[in-house]
N, C-alpha and C positions, 0 to 999 in steps of 0.2 A: 683566520685568515680570509679574506675576500680575493678571487681573482676577475679582474676584470679582462675583457678584450675589446681592442679598437681595430678600426676599419685601417690605421695606418699610425707609424711610428709621429707621425707629427699631432697626431689626434691624441698619443698617449702623453706628450710633453707641453702640450700649449695648456694655455688657462682658459683659454676658450675657442668655440668653433671659430671666431673669426682670426684668431692668432693662429690656430693649426693651419686654414685657407691661405694666409700670409705667407707660413713657412713653409708649405705645400709646393706653392707660386715660386718663391724664390727657387726652392731645389730644383724645380724644373726649367727654369731658365739657366742657372747655374750647369746643369746638366747638358744642357741645349750648347752652350758656349763651352762648354770643355770638349763634347763631341765634334765642335769647329773645329778646334784647334789640333787635337787626336788626326783628325781626318784630312788637315790640310796639313799634318805633318810638319808643325812650324815650331819655333823656337818660343820660349815665355818672353824673350825680347819682341820678336816680330809679333807676336798674339799682342802685346801690351800696344805696340806702334797701330796695329790695325783697331784695336779696341779703344786707344784714345785713353789708356789708362796706364799710370807707373808698373814696372816689371812685378814689384811685389806685389800688387793686387792680382797679378795674373798667379802668383803662387799661391796665396790667400784662396783663390778660388779652385785652384788645383786641388788645395787640403781639406776643399769643403768646409770653408770656415765661414757659412751661413751668417755667421752674425754680423760680417763686416759690411755687406753688402744690402742697400735697400732694393725694392723691386724698381724704383724709378733707375736707379743707376744701371741696374741688370738690363733693363729695358733698352734703354741707351746705348748701353756696349753690343747689346744684341742686334742693335739696327743698324749700328756702324759697318758689321760684318755681313750686313742684308739678311739676318734671321727676323723672323717677325714672331710676335706673340699674340697668341688668341687663345679663348677660351672655350673649354667645349661643355 
């Protein structure tokens, strides 16, 4: 049995380096939005209003349902609350 190591969990589960990068970026944006919600101390209902999405989407975000969100949608949500997305 071969043991392989990866620099991140996304590298381990993705089929390509490009897919891993996509997963990493979506995860980072979701984390930033979740941190915003927790920092503001707002309910999922209020967060949904501010982010311009149904409350069920906030629940999906808070539960880490990465597959439910595209980069485009996450960037739009982040922008609605003053978060900016940059690549380093």
